[in-house]
C-alpha distance (Angstrom), angle and dihedral (degrees) to the residues before:
residue distance angle dihedral
M1 . . .
P2 3.79 . .
A3 3.76 121.3 .
I4 3.79 108.0 -97.1
S5 3.75 134.1 -156.3
Q6 3.75 123.5 -121.2
T7 3.77 92.1 -106.1
K8 3.80 91.4 56.0
A9 3.82 98.1 41.1
N10 3.79 119.1 110.8
M11 3.84 98.1 -131.6
E12 3.83 90.3 -163.7
D13 3.80 92.9 57.7
P14 3.86 110.8 85.8
R15 3.84 89.7 -149.9
E16 3.78 93.6 54.6
H17 3.79 108.6 30.2
A18 3.79 96.5 87.2
V19 3.79 103.0 24.6
W20 3.80 92.3 97.3
A21 3.85 90.4 55.3
L22 3.80 91.2 52.7
S23 3.79 95.6 53.7
P24 3.05 92.1 114.8
V25 3.77 120.4 -22.9
P26 3.84 115.7 -146.5
I27 3.84 108.7 -127.9
D28 3.79 103.3 -170.7
E29 3.78 144.0 22.5
N30 3.78 91.7 -85.3
G31 3.79 92.1 58.1
T32 3.79 94.8 -112.8
P33 3.84 103.8 177.3
L34 3.77 125.4 -124.8
V35 3.73 101.7 -148.5
L36 3.80 107.5 -157.1
P37 3.81 122.2 -157.4
L38 3.79 109.1 -88.3
M39 3.79 92.4 -129.6
A40 3.79 90.9 56.1
L41 3.84 98.2 54.9
Q42 3.81 96.6 79.0
F43 3.79 91.4 49.9
I44 3.81 93.7 47.4
S45 3.80 89.0 48.2
E46 3.77 91.2 51.2
H47 3.81 92.0 46.6
L48 3.82 90.2 53.1
W49 3.82 89.8 49.0
R50 3.79 91.4 51.5
C51 3.83 89.1 49.1
G52 3.78 87.8 57.7
F53 3.79 101.8 -101.4
R54 3.80 114.7 148.7
H55 3.75 130.9 172.0
H56 3.81 116.8 -109.3
P57 3.82 108.6 -170.0
E58 3.80 91.1 -163.8
F59 3.79 89.2 64.8
Q60 3.80 97.2 43.1
E61 3.78 108.8 121.9
I62 3.83 100.0 174.9
V63 3.78 135.7 36.6
A64 3.75 133.4 -166.9
S65 3.74 120.8 -114.0
E66 3.79 107.1 -106.7
D67 3.76 118.5 -164.0
S68 3.76 136.1 127.8
H69 3.79 90.8 -92.5
T70 3.82 98.2 52.2
A71 3.82 113.1 114.0
F72 3.76 101.7 -157.6
M73 3.81 95.9 -168.4
A74 3.77 97.6 38.3
G75 3.75 96.8 68.6
G76 3.81 89.8 -101.6
V77 3.80 96.8 123.9
A78 3.76 115.1 112.6
W79 3.80 113.4 -155.8
M80 3.75 114.1 -149.2
P81 3.82 137.0 175.5
A82 3.79 108.7 -81.4
T83 3.79 89.6 -128.1
E84 3.82 90.1 63.2
A85 3.82 96.8 46.7
Q86 3.77 119.3 106.4
A87 3.72 124.2 -151.4
T88 3.77 108.7 -95.4
P89 3.75 110.6 -123.9
P90 3.77 113.2 -124.5
E91 3.77 116.1 -102.8
V92 3.79 112.9 -125.3
D93 3.78 119.6 -164.1
L94 3.80 110.5 -154.1
S95 3.77 95.6 164.2
A96 3.86 93.3 106.4
L97 3.79 92.7 55.4
S98 3.76 121.7 103.2
E99 3.77 119.9 -126.3
A100 3.83 89.9 -103.0
E101 3.83 90.1 51.9
V102 3.83 91.5 49.5
A103 3.81 89.6 50.3
A104 3.82 90.0 51.1
V105 3.79 92.0 49.9
E106 3.83 91.2 48.5
A107 3.82 90.5 49.6
A108 3.80 91.5 49.6
L109 3.78 91.9 49.4
E110 3.83 90.4 48.7
R111 3.84 90.2 51.5
R112 3.79 89.2 48.9
K113 3.81 90.8 53.2
K114 3.76 89.5 52.8
G115 3.81 92.6 47.4
T116 3.75 95.2 -115.3
R117 3.73 129.8 116.3
């Protein structure tokens, strides 16, 4: 199981709901990361679930930085106050589109800007 971000976690799956919070856990005031074995994360998540732990977004005080360069299991996660976090824009890969398809997407976006279909 790959390490997953909070935005991609299935919060109803005991083996996924807490994986994002364990990737990695800071263990001191300096933020030194405890990098857990990737294979263990799903079992720890499930154990926490069985112990009754559930995520409550309204109580979440910190969030992990989530961008295309974040290495969740390499200690590269920066935890920041939730109030400072900005919504991560979705990444759209258009590299597989033909020039005609790109032109069609551009035209559709232009129509959308103008409020027409």
